[in-house]
N, C-alpha and C positions, 0 to 999 in steps of 0.2 A: 504494500499499498504506499503510495506516494503521498507525499506531503503538497504536491503541486493541486491549486484548484482546479477542478474540471468545471468546464464552461460545455453546457450543452445548449446548443442555439439550431432552432429550425426557421426556415423561410418559405413563405408561399410558393408550392410548385407552379401555380398558373393564377391569376388575377382574381378568380371568383372561388377560390378553394374554402369550403366551409371550415369554421372554428373547430369543429368536432373532427374532422380529420386531422388536423393540425394537433390537436390535443393528443391524440390518439399517436399518431408518430413521434410526438415528443416524448411521451411515455415510454413509447417502444425503445426509444435511444436512451431514454434514461436507464430502463432496464438492462440493456445491452452493456452499457458503460458500467453497471453496477453500484451506481451512486448510493442508493438507499442501503445495499449491502454494507457499503465500507463505511457509511455515516453511523449505523448501527454498530458495526464491530470497534469503531472507535468510540463510544459511548461507556465501553467498561471491559473490563480486560478479559482475555479469554486465555486459556490455557493453551502453550503450544501445540501439546498433543491432540487437543480438542479441534485447534484449526487444521492440523493435519488429517484427522478423521474426517473432517467436513468436506476438505477438499478432496479427498479420494473418494467419498459417496458421489461428490459433484462430476469427478471425471467418469466413475462407474456408470452414472447415469446417462452421460453425455455418450460414452462407448456404445452403451447398449443401445440407446436410441438409433445410433448411426449404424449398428448392427443390424438392427431392425428394418431400416431404409433400404441398406443393401440388399438384404434376405428379399424384401419384397421387390426389388427392382430385377433382382435376378428370375424371380418367380412369373413377372408377367412377361420378361424377353422369351 
């Protein structure tokens, strides 16, 4: 976790883009950058072993998702 501030900015894709769509894109971007997770993590101390365990679970979940996606691609072809 770096100490640098994270600036998340969005601009309208076209002139009359609805505000709801822009908010949705903004929230997606925040989630991708993990801004909220980092903020919560800095609020209180977390043991290094707990951090490693949480990171491993996250990696495992992502890998499982990718594996399922690959399997579905091979089944359709």
